[in-house]
C-alpha positions in Angstrom: -64.2 -5.7 -6.4 -63.9 -2.5 -8.5 -63.0 0.9 -7.0 -66.5 2.2 -7.7 -68.0 -0.8 -5.8 -65.7 -0.2 -2.8 -66.7 3.5 -2.7 -70.4 2.5 -2.9 -70.0 0.1 -0.1 -68.2 2.7 2.0 -70.9 5.3 1.4 -73.5 2.7 2.2 -71.8 1.8 5.5 -71.5 5.5 6.4 -75.1 6.1 5.6 -76.3 3.1 7.5 -74.1 3.7 10.5 -73.9 7.5 10.4 -74.2 8.0 14.1 -71.3 5.6 14.8 -69.2 7.0 12.1 -69.7 10.6 13.4 -68.9 9.5 17.0 -65.7 7.8 15.7 -64.7 10.9 13.7 -65.2 13.2 16.7 -63.3 10.8 19.0 -60.3 10.7 16.6 -60.4 14.5 16.2 -60.4 15.0 20.0 -57.6 12.5 20.5 -55.4 14.2 17.9 -56.1 17.6 19.3 -55.3 16.4 22.9 -52.0 14.8 21.9 -51.0 17.8 19.9 -51.8 20.1 22.9 -49.9 17.9 25.3 -46.8 17.8 23.1 -46.9 21.5 22.6 -47.2 22.2 26.3 -44.4 19.7 27.1 -42.1 21.5 24.7 -42.9 24.9 26.2 -42.5 23.7 29.8 -39.2 21.9 29.1 -37.8 25.0 27.4 -38.8 27.3 30.2 -37.5 25.0 32.9 -34.1 24.9 31.1 -34.0 28.7 30.7 -35.0 29.3 34.3 -32.3 26.9 35.6 -29.6 28.4 33.5 -30.5 31.8 34.7 -29.5 30.8 38.2 -25.9 30.5 36.9 -25.4 27.0 38.4 -22.1 25.9 39.6 -20.1 23.5 37.5 -19.0 21.4 40.5 -19.1 21.2 44.2 -16.1 20.2 46.4 -17.0 19.2 49.9 -14.3 20.1 52.5 -14.2 20.3 56.3 -14.4 24.1 56.0 -14.1 26.7 53.3 -11.7 29.0 54.9 -10.5 32.3 53.4 -7.3 30.5 52.3 -9.3 27.7 50.6 -11.5 30.2 48.8 -8.5 32.3 47.7 -6.9 29.1 46.2 -10.0 28.2 44.3 -10.5 31.7 42.9 -6.9 31.9 41.7 -6.8 28.4 40.4 -6.3 28.1 36.6 -9.6 27.3 34.8 -11.8 28.5 37.6 -14.0 31.5 36.9 -16.1 31.8 40.0 -15.8 30.2 43.5 -18.2 30.6 46.4 -18.7 28.9 49.8 -22.0 27.4 50.8 -23.5 24.8 53.2 -26.6 22.7 53.2 -27.9 21.4 56.5 -30.5 18.6 56.7 -32.9 19.6 59.4 -36.5 18.9 60.5 -39.4 21.3 60.5 -42.6 20.8 62.6 -45.7 21.0 60.4 -48.7 20.5 62.5 -47.9 17.6 64.8 -45.4 16.0 62.5 -41.7 16.6 61.9 -41.0 16.9 58.2 -37.8 17.2 56.2 -36.2 20.6 55.9 -33.1 21.7 53.9 -31.3 24.8 55.2 -29.2 26.6 52.6 -26.5 28.6 54.3 -25.2 31.6 52.4 -22.2 33.7 53.4 -23.1 36.8 51.4 -26.6 37.1 50.0 -25.9 40.3 48.1 -22.8 38.8 46.5 -24.3 35.5 45.3 -23.1 34.7 41.8 -23.7 30.9 41.7 -27.0 29.0 42.1 -28.7 32.3 42.7 -32.3 32.6 44.1 -34.8 35.3 43.1 -36.3 37.5 45.8 -40.1 37.5 45.9 -40.9 39.6 48.9 -39.7 40.5 52.4 -36.2 41.1 53.8 -33.0 40.6 51.8 -30.7 39.4 53.2 -32.6 37.7 56.1 -31.9 39.2 59.5 -29.9 37.1 61.9 -32.2 34.6 63.6 -34.7 34.5 60.7 -34.9 32.8 57.4 -36.2 33.1 53.9 -38.3 30.2 52.5 -38.8 29.0 48.9 -42.3 30.1 47.7 -43.3 26.5 46.8 -42.6 25.5 50.4 -45.1 28.0 51.8 -48.0 25.5 51.4 -45.9 22.6 52.6 -44.7 24.3 55.7 -48.1 26.0 56.3 -46.3 29.2 57.0 -45.4 32.3 55.0 -43.8 35.7 55.4 -44.4 37.1 58.8 -45.0 33.6 60.2 -42.6 31.2 61.7 -41.4 27.6 61.6 -40.1 25.4 64.4 -36.8 23.9 63.2 -34.5 21.3 64.7 -31.0 20.7 63.4 -28.9 17.6 63.9 -27.0 19.1 66.9 -29.5 21.7 68.1 -32.8 21.8 70.0 -36.1 22.8 68.4 -36.2 26.5 67.8 -38.9 28.8 66.4 -37.5 30.7 63.4 -39.3 33.7 62.0 -39.9 33.8 58.2 -38.6 37.2 57.1 -39.1 36.7 53.3 -39.9 34.6 50.3 -37.6 33.6 47.5 -37.9 31.4 44.3 -35.3 28.8 43.6 -35.8 27.1 40.2 -33.1 24.5 40.9 -35.3 22.7 43.4 -38.1 20.2 43.0 -41.4 21.3 44.4 -41.6 21.0 48.2 -44.8 19.0 48.1 -43.1 16.5 45.7 -40.0 16.0 47.8 -41.9 16.4 51.1 -39.2 18.8 52.2 -39.2 22.4 53.1 -36.5 24.8 51.9 -35.0 27.6 54.0 -32.2 30.1 53.4 -30.2 31.4 56.3 -27.0 33.2 57.3 -24.1 31.6 59.3 -25.3 33.6 62.4 -28.7 32.0 62.2 -27.0 28.6 61.7 -25.1 29.1 64.9 -28.3 30.1 66.8 -29.8 26.8 65.8 -27.0 24.9 67.5 -24.8 24.1 64.6 -21.1 25.2 64.0 -21.3 28.3 61.6 -19.1 26.5 59.1 -19.5 26.5 55.3 -18.3 23.1 53.9 -19.2 23.3 50.2 -16.9 24.9 47.7 -18.9 25.6 44.6 -17.0 26.5 41.5 -17.8 27.4 37.9 -15.2 26.7 35.2 -14.0 29.2 32.6 -16.2 29.1 29.5 -18.8 27.2 31.6 -18.3 23.9 29.8 -21.1 21.2 29.9 -18.8 18.2 29.6 -18.9 16.0 32.7 -15.4 14.7 32.0 -14.0 18.2 31.7 -15.7 19.3 34.9 -14.7 16.3 36.9 -11.1 16.6 35.7 -10.8 20.2 36.8 -12.5 19.5 40.2 -10.0 16.7 40.8 -7.1 19.0 40.0 -8.5 21.6 42.4 -9.1 19.0 45.1 -5.5 17.8 44.8 -4.2 21.4 45.0 -6.2 21.9 48.2 -4.9 18.6 49.6 -1.4 19.7 49.0 -2.2 22.6 51.3 -3.4 20.3 54.0 -7.1 20.5 53.1 -8.9 17.2 53.0 -11.8 17.1 50.5 -14.6 14.8 51.4 -15.9 14.5 47.9 -16.1 16.3 44.6 -19.1 15.9 42.3 -20.6 17.4 39.2 -23.2 19.8 40.3 -26.7 18.4 39.5 -30.1 19.7 40.0 -33.1 17.7 41.3 -34.5 14.9 39.2 -37.5 16.9 37.9 -35.2 19.6 36.5 -33.1 19.7 33.4 -29.4 20.0 34.1 -27.1 22.1 31.8 -24.1 20.5 33.4 -24.4 16.8 33.8 
């Protein structure tokens, strides 16, 4: 079959089945446009998530100890290769949403104004939260069905249910959405932690290395060195780990 004959047949098929050919062409065009749009949107979202995460100045590693005392903190801050060290605590609690008790993470911060690692952005309300109150992550507002000016009934592992006023809203880009994790996020002081029936103890030592390296092996090695130095001073570290973000986020560390 000659080239001319092939073209004649093609033209005849298009002429005979013009409606079908046009529908196929439209479908192909829409499909290509949709895929291109999705790929473009994915690239933008991925880039923005990474930028937002890095802007929180995430810790390189977290060392869990019985308590981050002033002595422990001083050792970490003066340790070779450590640029920043801060104490934190995360308490797994429960929050009453309607008639159900749902998961709630309480992030305990010693100095809200002095936060340098894993920072959160203030949206509205008090800063820092007054004793007895808490800030909540803005994506948890819908999940907890309570916002600024409202309250949430919280129960910690060693405490009784207590109604905690919400004094403000923050945004934490290191966390997965509350609806996805089925977990609320609250930010409190040590005084508030004590009022909930828990010892006002910070048991996480978060550190960032000089130069902010992204190598897991480098970070782990330095964390182990620091843990050994603390152990030599009589401090038992429960665990050391490379600081990771939630699974839906992009980590610049691990």
